[in-house]
PyMOL Python script that loads the backbone (N, CA, C, O; Angstrom):
from pymol import cmd

cmd.read_pdbstr("""\
ATOM      1  N   MET A   1       0.843  -1.175   0.000  1.00  0.00           N
ATOM      2  CA  MET A   1       0.000   0.000   0.000  1.00  0.00           C
ATOM      3  C   MET A   1       0.892   1.243   0.000  1.00  0.00           C
ATOM      4  O   MET A   1       1.775   1.359   0.850  1.00  0.00           O
ATOM      5  N   PRO A   2       0.683   2.170  -0.929  1.00  0.00           N
ATOM      6  CA  PRO A   2       1.525   3.379  -0.973  1.00  0.00           C
ATOM      7  C   PRO A   2       1.264   4.271   0.231  1.00  0.00           C
ATOM      8  O   PRO A   2       0.153   4.339   0.757  1.00  0.00           O
ATOM      9  N   ARG A   3       2.316   4.946   0.646  1.00  0.00           N
ATOM     10  CA  ARG A   3       2.200   5.870   1.782  1.00  0.00           C
ATOM     11  C   ARG A   3       1.533   7.162   1.338  1.00  0.00           C
ATOM     12  O   ARG A   3       1.750   7.647   0.228  1.00  0.00           O
ATOM     13  N   LYS A   4       0.735   7.693   2.211  1.00  0.00           N
ATOM     14  CA  LYS A   4       0.087   8.966   1.919  1.00  0.00           C
ATOM     15  C   LYS A   4       1.051  10.094   2.214  1.00  0.00           C
ATOM     16  O   LYS A   4       1.783  10.056   3.203  1.00  0.00           O
ATOM     17  N   ARG A   5       1.051  11.086   1.364  1.00  0.00           N
ATOM     18  CA  ARG A   5       1.893  12.259   1.591  1.00  0.00           C
ATOM     19  C   ARG A   5       1.203  13.177   2.575  1.00  0.00           C
ATOM     20  O   ARG A   5      -0.009  13.383   2.519  1.00  0.00           O
ATOM     21  N   ARG A   6       1.982  13.713   3.456  1.00  0.00           N
ATOM     22  CA  ARG A   6       1.428  14.662   4.426  1.00  0.00           C
ATOM     23  C   ARG A   6       1.356  16.034   3.788  1.00  0.00           C
ATOM     24  O   ARG A   6       2.262  16.447   3.063  1.00  0.00           O
ATOM     25  N   LYS A   7       0.286  16.724   4.061  1.00  0.00           N
ATOM     26  CA  LYS A   7       0.145  18.082   3.563  1.00  0.00           C
ATOM     27  C   LYS A   7       0.859  19.040   4.498  1.00  0.00           C
ATOM     28  O   LYS A   7       0.787  18.905   5.719  1.00  0.00           O
ATOM     29  N   ALA A   8       1.541  20.000   3.921  1.00  0.00           N
ATOM     30  CA  ALA A   8       2.203  21.022   4.732  1.00  0.00           C
ATOM     31  C   ALA A   8       1.148  21.936   5.329  1.00  0.00           C
ATOM     32  O   ALA A   8       0.208  22.352   4.652  1.00  0.00           O
ATOM     33  N   ILE A   9       1.317  22.235   6.583  1.00  0.00           N
ATOM     34  CA  ILE A   9       0.393  23.139   7.266  1.00  0.00           C
ATOM     35  C   ILE A   9       1.001  24.532   7.242  1.00  0.00           C
ATOM     36  O   ILE A   9       2.141  24.738   7.658  1.00  0.00           O
ATOM     37  N   ALA A  10       0.229  25.467   6.755  1.00  0.00           N
ATOM     38  CA  ALA A  10       0.714  26.843   6.705  1.00  0.00           C
ATOM     39  C   ALA A  10       0.910  27.357   8.122  1.00  0.00           C
ATOM     40  O   ALA A  10       0.017  27.245   8.961  1.00  0.00           O
ATOM     41  N   SER A  11       2.077  27.919   8.384  1.00  0.00           N
ATOM     42  CA  SER A  11       2.320  28.446   9.718  1.00  0.00           C
ATOM     43  C   SER A  11       1.555  29.742   9.896  1.00  0.00           C
ATOM     44  O   SER A  11       1.272  30.461   8.937  1.00  0.00           O
ATOM     45  N   THR A  12       1.234  30.015  11.127  1.00  0.00           N
ATOM     46  CA  THR A  12       0.481  31.225  11.430  1.00  0.00           C
ATOM     47  C   THR A  12       1.445  32.319  11.860  1.00  0.00           C
ATOM     48  O   THR A  12       1.404  32.794  12.995  1.00  0.00           O
ATOM     49  N   VAL A  13       2.295  32.700  10.954  1.00  0.00           N
ATOM     50  CA  VAL A  13       3.253  33.763  11.239  1.00  0.00           C
ATOM     51  C   VAL A  13       2.495  35.080  11.291  1.00  0.00           C
ATOM     52  O   VAL A  13       1.678  35.383  10.422  1.00  0.00           O
ATOM     53  N   THR A  14       2.779  35.843  12.311  1.00  0.00           N
ATOM     54  CA  THR A  14       2.118  37.129  12.471  1.00  0.00           C
ATOM     55  C   THR A  14       3.165  38.233  12.438  1.00  0.00           C
ATOM     56  O   THR A  14       3.699  38.617  13.478  1.00  0.00           O
ATOM     57  N   PRO A  15       3.460  38.743  11.252  1.00  0.00           N
ATOM     58  CA  PRO A  15       4.512  39.749  11.147  1.00  0.00           C
ATOM     59  C   PRO A  15       4.173  41.071  11.821  1.00  0.00           C
ATOM     60  O   PRO A  15       5.047  41.919  12.001  1.00  0.00           O
ATOM     61  N   ASP A  16       2.905  41.252  12.194  1.00  0.00           N
ATOM     62  CA  ASP A  16       2.512  42.517  12.823  1.00  0.00           C
ATOM     63  C   ASP A  16       2.772  42.543  14.324  1.00  0.00           C
ATOM     64  O   ASP A  16       2.461  43.534  14.985  1.00  0.00           O
ATOM     65  N   ILE A  17       3.340  41.468  14.873  1.00  0.00           N
ATOM     66  CA  ILE A  17       3.612  41.444  16.311  1.00  0.00           C
ATOM     67  C   ILE A  17       5.116  41.232  16.539  1.00  0.00           C
ATOM     68  O   ILE A  17       5.695  40.278  16.019  1.00  0.00           O
ATOM     69  N   PRO A  18       5.734  42.103  17.301  1.00  0.00           N
ATOM     70  CA  PRO A  18       7.207  42.066  17.441  1.00  0.00           C
ATOM     71  C   PRO A  18       7.724  41.147  18.546  1.00  0.00           C
ATOM     72  O   PRO A  18       8.709  41.474  19.208  1.00  0.00           O
ATOM     73  N   TYR A  19       7.076  40.010  18.751  1.00  0.00           N
ATOM     74  CA  TYR A  19       7.489  39.075  19.798  1.00  0.00           C
ATOM     75  C   TYR A  19       7.669  37.689  19.182  1.00  0.00           C
ATOM     76  O   TYR A  19       6.869  37.278  18.341  1.00  0.00           O
ATOM     77  N   PRO A  20       8.715  36.963  19.596  1.00  0.00           N
ATOM     78  CA  PRO A  20       8.910  35.610  19.048  1.00  0.00           C
ATOM     79  C   PRO A  20       7.932  34.610  19.654  1.00  0.00           C
ATOM     80  O   PRO A  20       7.603  34.680  20.839  1.00  0.00           O
ATOM     81  N   LYS A  21       7.474  33.681  18.821  1.00  0.00           N
ATOM     82  CA  LYS A  21       6.594  32.616  19.315  1.00  0.00           C
ATOM     83  C   LYS A  21       7.478  31.487  19.830  1.00  0.00           C
ATOM     84  O   LYS A  21       8.421  31.075  19.155  1.00  0.00           O
ATOM     85  N   VAL A  22       7.169  30.985  21.037  1.00  0.00           N
ATOM     86  CA  VAL A  22       8.026  29.990  21.697  1.00  0.00           C
ATOM     87  C   VAL A  22       7.209  28.874  22.334  1.00  0.00           C
ATOM     88  O   VAL A  22       6.006  28.996  22.568  1.00  0.00           O
ATOM     89  N   ARG A  23       7.914  27.785  22.602  1.00  0.00           N
ATOM     90  CA  ARG A  23       7.395  26.659  23.384  1.00  0.00           C
ATOM     91  C   ARG A  23       8.294  26.555  24.601  1.00  0.00           C
ATOM     92  O   ARG A  23       9.514  26.461  24.464  1.00  0.00           O
ATOM     93  N   VAL A  24       7.710  26.571  25.789  1.00  0.00           N
ATOM     94  CA  VAL A  24       8.483  26.549  27.027  1.00  0.00           C
ATOM     95  C   VAL A  24       8.129  25.295  27.822  1.00  0.00           C
ATOM     96  O   VAL A  24       6.964  25.055  28.137  1.00  0.00           O
ATOM     97  N   GLU A  25       9.153  24.496  28.144  1.00  0.00           N
ATOM     98  CA  GLU A  25       8.993  23.342  29.013  1.00  0.00           C
ATOM     99  C   GLU A  25       9.557  23.741  30.371  1.00  0.00           C
ATOM    100  O   GLU A  25      10.663  24.275  30.460  1.00  0.00           O
ATOM    101  N   TRP A  26       8.785  23.478  31.436  1.00  0.00           N
ATOM    102  CA  TRP A  26       9.203  23.912  32.763  1.00  0.00           C
ATOM    103  C   TRP A  26       8.660  22.964  33.822  1.00  0.00           C
ATOM    104  O   TRP A  26       7.822  22.108  33.541  1.00  0.00           O
ATOM    105  N   ILE A  27       9.147  23.132  35.032  1.00  0.00           N
ATOM    106  CA  ILE A  27       8.647  22.338  36.151  1.00  0.00           C
ATOM    107  C   ILE A  27       7.820  23.244  37.066  1.00  0.00           C
ATOM    108  O   ILE A  27       8.067  24.446  37.154  1.00  0.00           O
ATOM    109  N   ASP A  28       6.853  22.658  37.732  1.00  0.00           N
ATOM    110  CA  ASP A  28       5.990  23.427  38.622  1.00  0.00           C
ATOM    111  C   ASP A  28       5.787  22.638  39.909  1.00  0.00           C
ATOM    112  O   ASP A  28       5.860  21.409  39.922  1.00  0.00           O
ATOM    113  N   CYS A  29       5.537  23.352  40.965  1.00  0.00           N
ATOM    114  CA  CYS A  29       5.283  22.691  42.242  1.00  0.00           C
ATOM    115  C   CYS A  29       3.923  22.004  42.209  1.00  0.00           C
ATOM    116  O   CYS A  29       3.057  22.345  41.402  1.00  0.00           O
ATOM    117  N   VAL A  30       3.756  21.052  43.079  1.00  0.00           N
ATOM    118  CA  VAL A  30       2.488  20.342  43.238  1.00  0.00           C
ATOM    119  C   VAL A  30       2.158  20.360  44.723  1.00  0.00           C
ATOM    120  O   VAL A  30       3.027  20.138  45.566  1.00  0.00           O
ATOM    121  N   SER A  31       0.913  20.623  45.029  1.00  0.00           N
ATOM    122  CA  SER A  31       0.502  20.577  46.438  1.00  0.00           C
ATOM    123  C   SER A  31      -0.812  19.820  46.548  1.00  0.00           C
ATOM    124  O   SER A  31      -1.570  19.710  45.585  1.00  0.00           O
ATOM    125  N   ASP A  32      -1.058  19.310  47.725  1.00  0.00           N
ATOM    126  CA  ASP A  32      -2.257  18.538  47.984  1.00  0.00           C
ATOM    127  C   ASP A  32      -2.619  18.744  49.448  1.00  0.00           C
ATOM    128  O   ASP A  32      -1.792  18.518  50.331  1.00  0.00           O
ATOM    129  N   SER A  33      -3.835  19.166  49.705  1.00  0.00           N
ATOM    130  CA  SER A  33      -4.235  19.420  51.093  1.00  0.00           C
ATOM    131  C   SER A  33      -4.873  18.200  51.753  1.00  0.00           C
ATOM    132  O   SER A  33      -5.296  18.263  52.908  1.00  0.00           O
ATOM    133  N   GLY A  34      -4.939  17.082  51.012  1.00  0.00           N
ATOM    134  CA  GLY A  34      -5.529  15.872  51.577  1.00  0.00           C
ATOM    135  C   GLY A  34      -4.523  15.060  52.376  1.00  0.00           C
ATOM    136  O   GLY A  34      -3.328  15.359  52.386  1.00  0.00           O
ATOM    137  N   TRP A  35      -5.028  14.021  53.052  1.00  0.00           N
ATOM    138  CA  TRP A  35      -4.181  13.128  53.838  1.00  0.00           C
ATOM    139  C   TRP A  35      -3.629  12.038  52.931  1.00  0.00           C
ATOM    140  O   TRP A  35      -4.311  11.601  52.005  1.00  0.00           O
ATOM    141  N   ALA A  36      -2.393  11.590  53.189  1.00  0.00           N
ATOM    142  CA  ALA A  36      -1.771  10.529  52.405  1.00  0.00           C
ATOM    143  C   ALA A  36      -0.845   9.718  53.291  1.00  0.00           C
ATOM    144  O   ALA A  36      -0.300  10.223  54.272  1.00  0.00           O
ATOM    145  N   ASN A  37      -0.675   8.458  52.933  1.00  0.00           N
ATOM    146  CA  ASN A  37       0.298   7.646  53.666  1.00  0.00           C
ATOM    147  C   ASN A  37       1.679   7.841  53.036  1.00  0.00           C
ATOM    148  O   ASN A  37       1.805   8.577  52.057  1.00  0.00           O
ATOM    149  N   ASP A  38       2.698   7.205  53.570  1.00  0.00           N
ATOM    150  CA  ASP A  38       4.065   7.419  53.083  1.00  0.00           C
ATOM    151  C   ASP A  38       4.247   6.959  51.637  1.00  0.00           C
ATOM    152  O   ASP A  38       4.994   7.593  50.892  1.00  0.00           O
ATOM    153  N   LYS A  39       3.591   5.881  51.219  1.00  0.00           N
ATOM    154  CA  LYS A  39       3.727   5.406  49.835  1.00  0.00           C
ATOM    155  C   LYS A  39       3.125   6.399  48.852  1.00  0.00           C
ATOM    156  O   LYS A  39       3.706   6.671  47.802  1.00  0.00           O
ATOM    157  N   GLU A  40       1.962   6.937  49.194  1.00  0.00           N
ATOM    158  CA  GLU A  40       1.336   7.946  48.330  1.00  0.00           C
ATOM    159  C   GLU A  40       2.189   9.204  48.266  1.00  0.00           C
ATOM    160  O   GLU A  40       2.311   9.824  47.209  1.00  0.00           O
ATOM    161  N   PHE A  41       2.777   9.580  49.391  1.00  0.00           N
ATOM    162  CA  PHE A  41       3.629  10.768  49.447  1.00  0.00           C
ATOM    163  C   PHE A  41       4.888  10.558  48.603  1.00  0.00           C
ATOM    164  O   PHE A  41       5.329  11.471  47.905  1.00  0.00           O
ATOM    165  N   ASP A  42       5.466   9.354  48.667  1.00  0.00           N
ATOM    166  CA  ASP A  42       6.665   9.048  47.887  1.00  0.00           C
ATOM    167  C   ASP A  42       6.398   9.088  46.382  1.00  0.00           C
ATOM    168  O   ASP A  42       7.309   9.377  45.606  1.00  0.00           O
ATOM    169  N   ARG A  43       5.174   8.806  45.963  1.00  0.00           N
ATOM    170  CA  ARG A  43       4.829   8.819  44.527  1.00  0.00           C
ATOM    171  C   ARG A  43       4.582  10.231  43.996  1.00  0.00           C
ATOM    172  O   ARG A  43       4.431  10.410  42.787  1.00  0.00           O
ATOM    173  N   MET A  44       4.540  11.214  44.853  1.00  0.00           N
ATOM    174  CA  MET A  44       4.279  12.590  44.440  1.00  0.00           C
ATOM    175  C   MET A  44       5.444  13.113  43.601  1.00  0.00           C
ATOM    176  O   MET A  44       6.599  13.033  44.021  1.00  0.00           O
ATOM    177  N   LYS A  45       5.144  13.643  42.427  1.00  0.00           N
ATOM    178  CA  LYS A  45       6.161  14.157  41.500  1.00  0.00           C
ATOM    179  C   LYS A  45       5.843  15.600  41.110  1.00  0.00           C
ATOM    180  O   LYS A  45       4.695  16.038  41.186  1.00  0.00           O
ATOM    181  N   LEU A  46       6.867  16.323  40.695  1.00  0.00           N
ATOM    182  CA  LEU A  46       6.661  17.670  40.193  1.00  0.00           C
ATOM    183  C   LEU A  46       5.884  17.635  38.878  1.00  0.00           C
ATOM    184  O   LEU A  46       5.991  16.672  38.119  1.00  0.00           O
ATOM    185  N   ALA A  47       5.110  18.670  38.610  1.00  0.00           N
ATOM    186  CA  ALA A  47       4.399  18.791  37.337  1.00  0.00           C
ATOM    187  C   ALA A  47       5.384  19.264  36.266  1.00  0.00           C
ATOM    188  O   ALA A  47       6.341  19.976  36.571  1.00  0.00           O
ATOM    189  N   LYS A  48       5.149  18.870  35.019  1.00  0.00           N
ATOM    190  CA  LYS A  48       6.012  19.250  33.896  1.00  0.00           C
ATOM    191  C   LYS A  48       5.172  19.907  32.806  1.00  0.00           C
ATOM    192  O   LYS A  48       4.956  19.314  31.749  1.00  0.00           O
ATOM    193  N   PRO A  49       4.690  21.140  33.056  1.00  0.00           N
ATOM    194  CA  PRO A  49       3.843  21.811  32.071  1.00  0.00           C
ATOM    195  C   PRO A  49       4.625  22.281  30.845  1.00  0.00           C
ATOM    196  O   PRO A  49       5.848  22.421  30.872  1.00  0.00           O
ATOM    197  N   VAL A  50       3.873  22.518  29.773  1.00  0.00           N
ATOM    198  CA  VAL A  50       4.408  23.086  28.537  1.00  0.00           C
ATOM    199  C   VAL A  50       3.498  24.249  28.156  1.00  0.00           C
ATOM    200  O   VAL A  50       2.278  24.093  28.101  1.00  0.00           O
ATOM    201  N   ASN A  51       4.080  25.398  27.898  1.00  0.00           N
ATOM    202  CA  ASN A  51       3.335  26.566  27.431  1.00  0.00           C
ATOM    203  C   ASN A  51       3.818  26.940  26.042  1.00  0.00           C
ATOM    204  O   ASN A  51       5.011  26.860  25.750  1.00  0.00           O
ATOM    205  N   GLU A  52       2.889  27.349  25.184  1.00  0.00           N
ATOM    206  CA  GLU A  52       3.233  27.908  23.883  1.00  0.00           C
ATOM    207  C   GLU A  52       2.584  29.273  23.784  1.00  0.00           C
ATOM    208  O   GLU A  52       1.430  29.459  24.170  1.00  0.00           O
ATOM    209  N   GLY A  53       3.334  30.215  23.268  1.00  0.00           N
ATOM    210  CA  GLY A  53       2.828  31.567  23.117  1.00  0.00           C
ATOM    211  C   GLY A  53       3.945  32.479  22.677  1.00  0.00           C
ATOM    212  O   GLY A  53       4.967  32.023  22.164  1.00  0.00           O
ATOM    213  N   TRP A  54       3.755  33.753  22.875  1.00  0.00           N
ATOM    214  CA  TRP A  54       4.762  34.737  22.498  1.00  0.00           C
ATOM    215  C   TRP A  54       5.563  35.146  23.727  1.00  0.00           C
ATOM    216  O   TRP A  54       5.011  35.347  24.809  1.00  0.00           O
ATOM    217  N   LEU A  55       6.858  35.264  23.541  1.00  0.00           N
ATOM    218  CA  LEU A  55       7.765  35.652  24.623  1.00  0.00           C
ATOM    219  C   LEU A  55       7.751  37.168  24.756  1.00  0.00           C
ATOM    220  O   LEU A  55       8.254  37.881  23.889  1.00  0.00           O
ATOM    221  N   TYR A  56       7.175  37.651  25.839  1.00  0.00           N
ATOM    222  CA  TYR A  56       7.094  39.091  26.083  1.00  0.00           C
ATOM    223  C   TYR A  56       8.425  39.618  26.603  1.00  0.00           C
ATOM    224  O   TYR A  56       8.924  40.637  26.125  1.00  0.00           O
ATOM    225  N   SER A  57       9.008  38.913  27.598  1.00  0.00           N
ATOM    226  CA  SER A  57      10.297  39.346  28.136  1.00  0.00           C
ATOM    227  C   SER A  57      10.979  38.191  28.842  1.00  0.00           C
ATOM    228  O   SER A  57      10.346  37.205  29.219  1.00  0.00           O
ATOM    229  N   LYS A  58      12.286  38.335  29.012  1.00  0.00           N
ATOM    230  CA  LYS A  58      13.103  37.329  29.686  1.00  0.00           C
ATOM    231  C   LYS A  58      14.244  38.067  30.370  1.00  0.00           C
ATOM    232  O   LYS A  58      14.928  38.875  29.742  1.00  0.00           O
ATOM    233  N   ASP A  59      14.454  37.792  31.660  1.00  0.00           N
ATOM    234  CA  ASP A  59      15.605  38.343  32.372  1.00  0.00           C
ATOM    235  C   ASP A  59      16.172  37.252  33.276  1.00  0.00           C
ATOM    236  O   ASP A  59      15.767  36.095  33.163  1.00  0.00           O
ATOM    237  N   LYS A  60      17.084  37.589  34.157  1.00  0.00           N
ATOM    238  CA  LYS A  60      17.733  36.561  34.977  1.00  0.00           C
ATOM    239  C   LYS A  60      16.787  35.927  35.997  1.00  0.00           C
ATOM    240  O   LYS A  60      17.080  34.853  36.522  1.00  0.00           O
ATOM    241  N   ASN A  61      15.661  36.575  36.283  1.00  0.00           N
ATOM    242  CA  ASN A  61      14.739  36.070  37.305  1.00  0.00           C
ATOM    243  C   ASN A  61      13.505  35.353  36.757  1.00  0.00           C
ATOM    244  O   ASN A  61      12.999  34.423  37.387  1.00  0.00           O
ATOM    245  N   SER A  62      13.018  35.778  35.588  1.00  0.00           N
ATOM    246  CA  SER A  62      11.745  35.231  35.110  1.00  0.00           C
ATOM    247  C   SER A  62      11.599  35.375  33.602  1.00  0.00           C
ATOM    248  O   SER A  62      12.339  36.113  32.953  1.00  0.00           O
ATOM    249  N   ILE A  63      10.618  34.646  33.061  1.00  0.00           N
ATOM    250  CA  ILE A  63      10.186  34.868  31.683  1.00  0.00           C
ATOM    251  C   ILE A  63       8.695  35.185  31.729  1.00  0.00           C
ATOM    252  O   ILE A  63       7.969  34.701  32.598  1.00  0.00           O
ATOM    253  N   LYS A  64       8.255  36.000  30.786  1.00  0.00           N
ATOM    254  CA  LYS A  64       6.848  36.358  30.685  1.00  0.00           C
ATOM    255  C   LYS A  64       6.352  35.992  29.284  1.00  0.00           C
ATOM    256  O   LYS A  64       6.951  36.368  28.277  1.00  0.00           O
ATOM    257  N   LEU A  65       5.239  35.248  29.248  1.00  0.00           N
ATOM    258  CA  LEU A  65       4.627  34.807  28.003  1.00  0.00           C
ATOM    259  C   LEU A  65       3.194  35.301  27.932  1.00  0.00           C
ATOM    260  O   LEU A  65       2.579  35.607  28.953  1.00  0.00           O
ATOM    261  N   PHE A  66       2.668  35.376  26.713  1.00  0.00           N
ATOM    262  CA  PHE A  66       1.236  35.596  26.532  1.00  0.00           C
ATOM    263  C   PHE A  66       0.770  34.725  25.378  1.00  0.00           C
ATOM    264  O   PHE A  66       1.525  34.464  24.442  1.00  0.00           O
ATOM    265  N   ALA A  67      -0.483  34.276  25.447  1.00  0.00           N
ATOM    266  CA  ALA A  67      -1.006  33.357  24.447  1.00  0.00           C
ATOM    267  C   ALA A  67      -2.049  34.009  23.536  1.00  0.00           C
ATOM    268  O   ALA A  67      -2.453  33.420  22.533  1.00  0.00           O
ATOM    269  N   SER A  68      -2.479  35.206  23.878  1.00  0.00           N
ATOM    270  CA  SER A  68      -3.413  35.924  23.004  1.00  0.00           C
ATOM    271  C   SER A  68      -3.142  37.420  23.114  1.00  0.00           C
ATOM    272  O   SER A  68      -2.585  37.903  24.100  1.00  0.00           O
ATOM    273  N   TYR A  69      -3.551  38.132  22.078  1.00  0.00           N
ATOM    274  CA  TYR A  69      -3.333  39.575  22.064  1.00  0.00           C
ATOM    275  C   TYR A  69      -4.386  40.250  21.204  1.00  0.00           C
ATOM    276  O   TYR A  69      -5.076  39.608  20.413  1.00  0.00           O
ATOM    277  N   ASP A  70      -4.491  41.558  21.377  1.00  0.00           N
ATOM    278  CA  ASP A  70      -5.373  42.383  20.563  1.00  0.00           C
ATOM    279  C   ASP A  70      -4.575  43.615  20.161  1.00  0.00           C
ATOM    280  O   ASP A  70      -4.055  44.337  21.012  1.00  0.00           O
ATOM    281  N   LYS A  71      -4.485  43.846  18.867  1.00  0.00           N
ATOM    282  CA  LYS A  71      -3.761  45.030  18.376  1.00  0.00           C
ATOM    283  C   LYS A  71      -4.765  46.162  18.209  1.00  0.00           C
ATOM    284  O   LYS A  71      -5.749  46.042  17.479  1.00  0.00           O
ATOM    285  N   GLU A  72      -4.498  47.246  18.890  1.00  0.00           N
ATOM    286  CA  GLU A  72      -5.384  48.404  18.873  1.00  0.00           C
ATOM    287  C   GLU A  72      -5.180  49.202  17.590  1.00  0.00           C
ATOM    288  O   GLU A  72      -4.189  49.015  16.885  1.00  0.00           O
ATOM    289  N   ASP A  73      -6.118  50.086  17.293  1.00  0.00           N
ATOM    290  CA  ASP A  73      -6.032  50.926  16.090  1.00  0.00           C
ATOM    291  C   ASP A  73      -4.787  51.810  16.083  1.00  0.00           C
ATOM    292  O   ASP A  73      -4.250  52.128  15.022  1.00  0.00           O
ATOM    293  N   ASP A  74      -4.331  52.206  17.273  1.00  0.00           N
ATOM    294  CA  ASP A  74      -3.151  53.068  17.363  1.00  0.00           C
ATOM    295  C   ASP A  74      -1.836  52.283  17.296  1.00  0.00           C
ATOM    296  O   ASP A  74      -0.762  52.877  17.396  1.00  0.00           O
ATOM    297  N   GLY A  75      -1.906  50.940  17.127  1.00  0.00           N
ATOM    298  CA  GLY A  75      -0.706  50.109  17.026  1.00  0.00           C
ATOM    299  C   GLY A  75      -0.246  49.501  18.344  1.00  0.00           C
ATOM    300  O   GLY A  75       0.664  48.672  18.350  1.00  0.00           O
ATOM    301  N   SER A  76      -0.856  49.894  19.460  1.00  0.00           N
ATOM    302  CA  SER A  76      -0.475  49.316  20.755  1.00  0.00           C
ATOM    303  C   SER A  76      -1.151  47.943  20.918  1.00  0.00           C
ATOM    304  O   SER A  76      -2.054  47.590  20.159  1.00  0.00           O
ATOM    305  N   PHE A  77      -0.702  47.192  21.909  1.00  0.00           N
ATOM    306  CA  PHE A  77      -1.213  45.847  22.135  1.00  0.00           C
ATOM    307  C   PHE A  77      -1.842  45.705  23.514  1.00  0.00           C
ATOM    308  O   PHE A  77      -1.428  46.358  24.471  1.00  0.00           O
ATOM    309  N   SER A  78      -2.842  44.846  23.597  1.00  0.00           N
ATOM    310  CA  SER A  78      -3.372  44.357  24.866  1.00  0.00           C
ATOM    311  C   SER A  78      -3.043  42.872  24.891  1.00  0.00           C
ATOM    312  O   SER A  78      -3.171  42.196  23.870  1.00  0.00           O
ATOM    313  N   PHE A  79      -2.618  42.349  26.049  1.00  0.00           N
ATOM    314  CA  PHE A  79      -2.158  40.971  26.177  1.00  0.00           C
ATOM    315  C   PHE A  79      -3.111  40.157  27.034  1.00  0.00           C
ATOM    316  O   PHE A  79      -3.630  40.651  28.035  1.00  0.00           O
ATOM    317  N   GLY A  80      -3.343  38.899  26.638  1.00  0.00           N
ATOM    318  CA  GLY A  80      -4.195  37.996  27.394  1.00  0.00           C
ATOM    319  C   GLY A  80      -3.492  36.672  27.637  1.00  0.00           C
ATOM    320  O   GLY A  80      -2.459  36.386  27.032  1.00  0.00           O
ATOM    321  N   ASP A  81      -4.055  35.873  28.520  1.00  0.00           N
ATOM    322  CA  ASP A  81      -3.500  34.551  28.856  1.00  0.00           C
ATOM    323  C   ASP A  81      -2.024  34.666  29.227  1.00  0.00           C
ATOM    324  O   ASP A  81      -1.175  33.972  28.668  1.00  0.00           O
ATOM    325  N   ARG A  82      -1.737  35.543  30.168  1.00  0.00           N
ATOM    326  CA  ARG A  82      -0.353  35.843  30.558  1.00  0.00           C
ATOM    327  C   ARG A  82       0.167  34.859  31.586  1.00  0.00           C
ATOM    328  O   ARG A  82      -0.565  34.427  32.476  1.00  0.00           O
ATOM    329  N   THR A  83       1.452  34.504  31.455  1.00  0.00           N
ATOM    330  CA  THR A  83       2.107  33.600  32.388  1.00  0.00           C
ATOM    331  C   THR A  83       3.490  34.139  32.716  1.00  0.00           C
ATOM    332  O   THR A  83       4.220  34.572  31.824  1.00  0.00           O
ATOM    333  N   MET A  84       3.851  34.112  33.998  1.00  0.00           N
ATOM    334  CA  MET A  84       5.189  34.497  34.447  1.00  0.00           C
ATOM    335  C   MET A  84       5.790  33.295  35.162  1.00  0.00           C
ATOM    336  O   MET A  84       5.204  32.767  36.107  1.00  0.00           O
ATOM    337  N   ILE A  85       6.972  32.864  34.702  1.00  0.00           N
ATOM    338  CA  ILE A  85       7.609  31.654  35.227  1.00  0.00           C
ATOM    339  C   ILE A  85       8.989  32.005  35.770  1.00  0.00           C
ATOM    340  O   ILE A  85       9.756  32.678  35.082  1.00  0.00           O
ATOM    341  N   PRO A  86       9.332  31.570  36.986  1.00  0.00           N
ATOM    342  CA  PRO A  86      10.690  31.781  37.485  1.00  0.00           C
ATOM    343  C   PRO A  86      11.715  31.092  36.572  1.00  0.00           C
ATOM    344  O   PRO A  86      11.503  29.954  36.153  1.00  0.00           O
ATOM    345  N   ARG A  87      12.812  31.771  36.268  1.00  0.00           N
ATOM    346  CA  ARG A  87      13.829  31.204  35.363  1.00  0.00           C
ATOM    347  C   ARG A  87      14.379  29.874  35.853  1.00  0.00           C
ATOM    348  O   ARG A  87      14.689  29.008  35.034  1.00  0.00           O
ATOM    349  N   GLN A  88      14.512  29.683  37.168  1.00  0.00           N
ATOM    350  CA  GLN A  88      15.041  28.440  37.709  1.00  0.00           C
ATOM    351  C   GLN A  88      14.126  27.258  37.389  1.00  0.00           C
ATOM    352  O   GLN A  88      14.579  26.114  37.411  1.00  0.00           O
ATOM    353  N   TRP A  89      12.860  27.505  37.096  1.00  0.00           N
ATOM    354  CA  TRP A  89      11.907  26.442  36.806  1.00  0.00           C
ATOM    355  C   TRP A  89      11.870  26.090  35.322  1.00  0.00           C
ATOM    356  O   TRP A  89      11.307  25.061  34.946  1.00  0.00           O
ATOM    357  N   VAL A  90      12.464  26.934  34.471  1.00  0.00           N
ATOM    358  CA  VAL A  90      12.432  26.721  33.021  1.00  0.00           C
ATOM    359  C   VAL A  90      13.501  25.709  32.626  1.00  0.00           C
ATOM    360  O   VAL A  90      14.675  25.862  32.964  1.00  0.00           O
ATOM    361  N   LYS A  91      13.074  24.665  31.899  1.00  0.00           N
ATOM    362  CA  LYS A  91      13.993  23.627  31.437  1.00  0.00           C
ATOM    363  C   LYS A  91      14.417  23.829  29.987  1.00  0.00           C
ATOM    364  O   LYS A  91      15.546  23.503  29.620  1.00  0.00           O
ATOM    365  N   LYS A  92      13.505  24.374  29.150  1.00  0.00           N
ATOM    366  CA  LYS A  92      13.816  24.522  27.731  1.00  0.00           C
ATOM    367  C   LYS A  92      12.923  25.585  27.108  1.00  0.00           C
ATOM    368  O   LYS A  92      11.723  25.636  27.376  1.00  0.00           O
ATOM    369  N   ILE A  93      13.523  26.439  26.270  1.00  0.00           N
ATOM    370  CA  ILE A  93      12.766  27.417  25.473  1.00  0.00           C
ATOM    371  C   ILE A  93      13.135  27.164  24.025  1.00  0.00           C
ATOM    372  O   ILE A  93      14.311  27.141  23.662  1.00  0.00           O
ATOM    373  N   GLN A  94      12.104  26.975  23.195  1.00  0.00           N
ATOM    374  CA  GLN A  94      12.325  26.658  21.793  1.00  0.00           C
ATOM    375  C   GLN A  94      11.478  27.595  20.939  1.00  0.00           C
ATOM    376  O   GLN A  94      10.279  27.731  21.182  1.00  0.00           O
ATOM    377  N   LYS A  95      12.086  28.250  19.935  1.00  0.00           N
ATOM    378  CA  LYS A  95      11.320  29.088  19.022  1.00  0.00           C
ATOM    379  C   LYS A  95      10.484  28.189  18.113  1.00  0.00           C
ATOM    380  O   LYS A  95      10.947  27.148  17.647  1.00  0.00           O
ATOM    381  N   ILE A  96       9.244  28.612  17.873  1.00  0.00           N
ATOM    382  CA  ILE A  96       8.357  27.857  16.970  1.00  0.00           C
ATOM    383  C   ILE A  96       7.827  28.743  15.869  1.00  0.00           C
ATOM    384  O   ILE A  96       7.067  28.281  15.017  1.00  0.00           O
TER     385      ILE A  96
END
""", "prot")
cmd.dss("prot")
cmd.show_as("cartoon", "prot")
cmd.util.cbc("prot")
cmd.orient("prot")
């Protein structure tokens, strides 16, 4: 049986926004207010979230991302779905 060719998906490049689109892999704390025995406690692991969006800023302490925006008539931006992550928690940043 012949293999099907995959269709290329057009990227959603937005040249009107001056921020790079990124994928961020990071670790996050986990908490639980319930009771647990020692075996359940030992199985507790850190969360490994992944965020995709535009990189607003990055410094030695944190990175700031947003996943939605609105461009105003005057050229300014409003940002939505904002996330701020401590740099020590970031494992990988990849441009997409």
